[in-house]
N, C-alpha and C positions, 0 to 999 in steps of 0.2 A: 857715914856721916859724924861726924864729933857731933857728941852733946848740945856743945856750946852753939855749933855750926846752927840744927837743927830748927826750921822754922818754928815757931811760938805761936801757937794756936791762943783763939779767947773764948768762951761763948757770952755773944750779947744776949739778954733776957730784954722783949718788949714787951711787957704786958705779957699773955697766957706763954708767949714765942720765942722759944731758944734757935743762935742762930751761932754758928761756928763760922769763924774767918779767922782769917791770918790776923797778928795780934795791933799791925797799921791801919787794919780796914776796922777793926774793932775799936779801937780807940778812938775812930775820924766818927765812927757809927754813934759812940754814947756821948760824944760831944754835942755833933745835931740834935739827939733823940732827948736829950735831959731838957732840951726846950721847949719840946712838944708836948702839946695839951690832949686826953684822950675828948673826943667829940660824940653826941647819937645823934638817932635823928628827929626832928621836930618837929610830927604833922598836925599839930594844934593851928597853923595860922595858915592860908593863902600860897600854895608851893612848898616846897620840905622848906625848913632850915635847919642851922645843926645847935645844937645846945654842947659851948662848950665843959665839961665835966670837972676834970679835972689832969692833975700834972699825970704823962706819961711815964709808970713805972717801968726803971734802966736799972740796970747790972751788968760790969763786966766780971766775970770769971777768968782765971789765966789757968787754963790746960795743963798736963805734963800730954807727952806724945801716946805713954800707954793706957790712959783714960781714953781715947777715941777710938771708939771701933768702925771700922768703913763697911756697905754693905757686901756680903759674901762675891769673891770673881763669878762666881755658875750665874749669879743674875743681869751679868754683858754675856753675849753670848761674846765669842775669842771672833776675831775676824780672821777669814781660813789664809790661806798665804797666796800669793799670788800662783794662777793654774790648778788650786785643787779645790775639787768639789766640794762643795758645802754639805752632800748629805753620800757618806761614804758607805757602803756594804762589806 
């Protein structure tokens, strides 16, 4: 696949979480999250209330395909071919 046709990915950072998403979805998430506020529980009265603290820290970074390291293939067992035994001695 040509480099210009390769799917572009971004890292969206929401607070302390980093998420890998295709570029289009990353930009949508960034747009939505940029209006969010962080909250904390407030137990000072009857029941739980939520205390608004600050705007959520949101950041988006475009990544090159070579920067993404996927989990090792051996972490997910290969499906056996039809009719093949799972364990062969």
